[in-house]
N, C-alpha and C positions, 0 to 999 in steps of 0.2 A: 504494500500500500504506500503510495507516495506521501511524503511529508507535506503539510500545508506550507505555502509560501505567501509572501506579499501581505496584503491587507488581512487575510484570514489568519495568518500566523501572528500578526500583531494583536488581533482580537483575542485569540486563544491565550496569548501571553498575558494580556490584561486580566482575562478570566482566571488565569493561574495565580495571579497576585491577589485576587479578590477573595474575601472570606466566604466560605460556603456555609450557609445557614441550614442545617439539618434539624430534624425534630429533636435529635440528641442535644444539639447546641441550644435549641429553644428551652429545653428542660433545664439546662445549666444557667441560662441567662434570664429566664423568666417565662411567663405565660402558663405556669403550672400552679401558681399560688392562688388560693381562694380565701377571702375574708368573710367570716360569718358574723353578722351584727344583729343584736337583739332589737326588736321593735316594741311598740306599745302593747302588742298582743302576745300572750303566752303561746309558745311553740311556733310562732310566725317569725321567719328569719329573712333579713335582707342579705343577699349573697353577692359579693363583689369579686368577680374573677379578675386576675391580673391579665393585662393585654400585652403580649410581646410584639414589638414592631421592628421591622428591618426594611431594607430597600425593596423587598418584594411585596410587602403588605403587613398583615397582622395574623397572629395566632392566639387563640384563647381556648383553654380547656373549660368547657361549659358544664360538664358533669363527670364525676368520678364516684362510684359507689364506695370506694376505699376512703377517699377524702371526706365524704359526707359522714361515714361511719366513725372516722377519727374525731369528728366534731359532734358526736352524739346523735346523729340523724340516721337511723336504721330503717329506711323506707325503700321498699322494692317497687319500682315503677314498671307498669305493664302495658301502658298505652301512651302514644304521643299524638297530639292533634294540633292543628293550626287553623286560625281564621284570619282572613284579610279584610280590612275595613278602610273606608275613606274618612277624610277629615270630619270631625264632630259626630261620628257614629259612636254610640254608647251601647255596650252590651253588659247586662247584669241588672240586678245583683243575683248571681247564681251560686248554688252549692249543693252539698248533700251531707249525709251523716257519717260517711265512712272514708271519703277520698282525700288523700294528700295530693296537692298539686304543686308543681314547680313551674313558675311562670317566667317567660323571658320575651324579649322583643328583638328578633333578628333583623327587622327592617322597620324604619320609621321611629315614631315615638308615641307613647300613650301615657296618660295619667291613670294610675292604677290604685284601687282601694281594696282593702280587706276589712271585713266587719264580722264581729263575733255574733253568730246567729243561734247560739245555744241558749235557749230560754231557761235552762236550768243553771246557767253560769252567772255568777255575780258580775261578770264583765259583759253580759249580753248588751248588744248595741254599741259597744266600744269599737272604734275603727282607727285605721291608720292609712296613710296615703304615700305613694311612691311615684317617681317618674322613671319609667323604663324605656330604654332606647337602644338602637343598634350601636350608637356611639359609646354609651357607658357600659353596655353588656351586663348590667345588673340583673339579678333574678330575685324572685320572692317565693319562699316556701309557704304555702297556705295549708293550714291544718284542717282536719275534718270539722264539720259543724260551723264552718266559717264561710261566709259568702264573699264573692269577689266580683268586681266590675271594672271595666276599663273604658276610657274615653280617648279616642284618637285625636292627637293634637298636631300631627304632621299631615302632609298631603295624603298619605296612606300609611298603614302599619300592619305588620304581621304579629299576631298574638299566638305564641307557641306555649303549649303546656304539656308537661309530663304528668301522668295520672297513676296513682297506686291501685286503682280499681278500673275495671272495664266500664265504659260509659253506659249508664242505665237511665234513660229519660224519665222513667216512672219514679225514680228515687230522688229526683231533683226538686229543689225548692227555688222559688223566685220571689224576691222582695222588690218593691218599687225603689228605683234608684234615688228618688227624691223624697222618700218617707221622712216626714218631719221629726219622727221620734229618733231616727238615726242622725238627722241633722248633718249630713255629709256635705262638705264644701266641694263644689264642682266648678271648674274654670269656664264652663259654658252653661248657659241657663236653658237653652232650648236645643238639646241634642237630637239626633236622629235615632229612633229606637224601634224595635220590632213590636209586633202586636203582642207577642208573649211577654215582653218587658212592660208594655203599656198596661197589661192585665195582671201584673204582679201583685202580690199581697202587701197590705199594710201590716205593720207590726201589731 
């Protein structure tokens, strides 16, 4: 095989001097660390993965069963789902009695709320809010008996969620997004919502 000459030889020489960023290098330099932060709600966690950047782009570890277990979260996820919505679409408040959910935003940005919907809990009605985006890569772990809702605040956004139970529509509850007893603050007063969410229950 003939050796490269001229311009191609110079390009290869430059490449030879360039650092090669492999997954192994990423693990040494970053992109594998995850911070778990407590929220206002018991067992609800804000999860901040480290983003590793180089000349090619970015790398982020979004989920590791081992890392979660090391932080006291022993949840087995069995189903992944996504929804895509346009600006000012609001979905929620939805939840059930058994499912853990890990929420992230791989595209766009949305305002996300979690509310305690366990009527036997002294914290019933307590809520917390977060901004999840493709840029910050943050995630929220939502425990069972908690409702969640999101409002898209970018041109469009993808809502990605891992679930610990297979989806069962008959086991779902829906509360009104603007129930005065929850008194949740929303950045938009007149969002676009589905008929299901229009017909949600008051507390």
